[in-house]
C-alpha angles and dihedrals in degrees: 000000000000110000135154119195122194109193090217101048108016127230119008122215120236096002093181098065112109089236092055093047092048088052093048094048098038116139117247121265092257092080091068088056093056097263114128126232117199118203127178125213115202140156130211142169124247090267093052099260112152093196141035118204087355097303136084088225091079091063095047132091141181096283092046091053091049091055090043088056093049093050090053092046090057096045131091093203138010113216113204137165120248093238090057090047090056097040097045097038095237119211130188119285112258130223116250118213092212092064099036097101095045092049092050092049089050091051093247131143117255090262136011121268118244111231114194119205110213137151097180096043093216090162132133109238090196093059117112089250086072103027102043112027122140086214116031112261119246125215117206111202143140137255094260095054115120106290097213093049090048090053092048094049091046087069093061104024142036114253130220112191111198123166132001113250097012137013112283100216099193089055091045094050091048091049090053089050090051087059088059094260099129097141096077127182127183123196093187132190106229096262094052091045089052091052092049093048092047089053091054094244101120110106099166140013121206103193123185110202113204119207091240135115107202109164116194126104102291116150122258116247088263115047130181138050121348112274117258087242128006111255112230115218132194124220110245103171141356131198126183127196127165092337096313117120119208110198131184117197125182131189110291091234112039146067119320112248117215093055102083 
């Protein structure tokens, strides 16, 4: 079974074409008016585990990776935590020929920038993420981050300094939007997503649900203290393939993504 259901319009034909996926996951019109929209893309097992054998890769599949590629192809910037960069072996985002014309028409660079959130700056400046990006990597940090590491990374990346003792995420997200990066995507990990949600910055959650029960002590997709208030989300689309569910939830009160 390969079925996409949009609660507003019903079933959608050929949900796996790149054009259909791009329409389903389109950013809302506000991004063209300079207002940012932050979506998260995460995967979990049926029991809530965000990782298998220490990595999200173990929960993924071909369809999940296809949607992952589309979400990146639509984004201006990918916001990710330093721990996830190290654990998952992050590399630069690549340009995709199928989206080149659309990105050019929207005034976007050929590929999204990667923006790494890090207070400790335990990052390898000789890694491909810094030495071979199509779009120069950005590091988001705070004033109290290690000065020497900050100087070293400034040679190979753009720096956004937000906050004093820790990264001030609202300031950081606003700074990225000021650079024209209003189509924002975060791939976590769970701790960063928890911080973004707690700060009230999460507009949309794209959750891939793998048909796996893993057990163990893996983190949930959102890790950290309980939010000051539970954030209610509204189902915007649902795709099923081979037991995987690909959900898209948006803020319960706000613009409808997928119409811009």
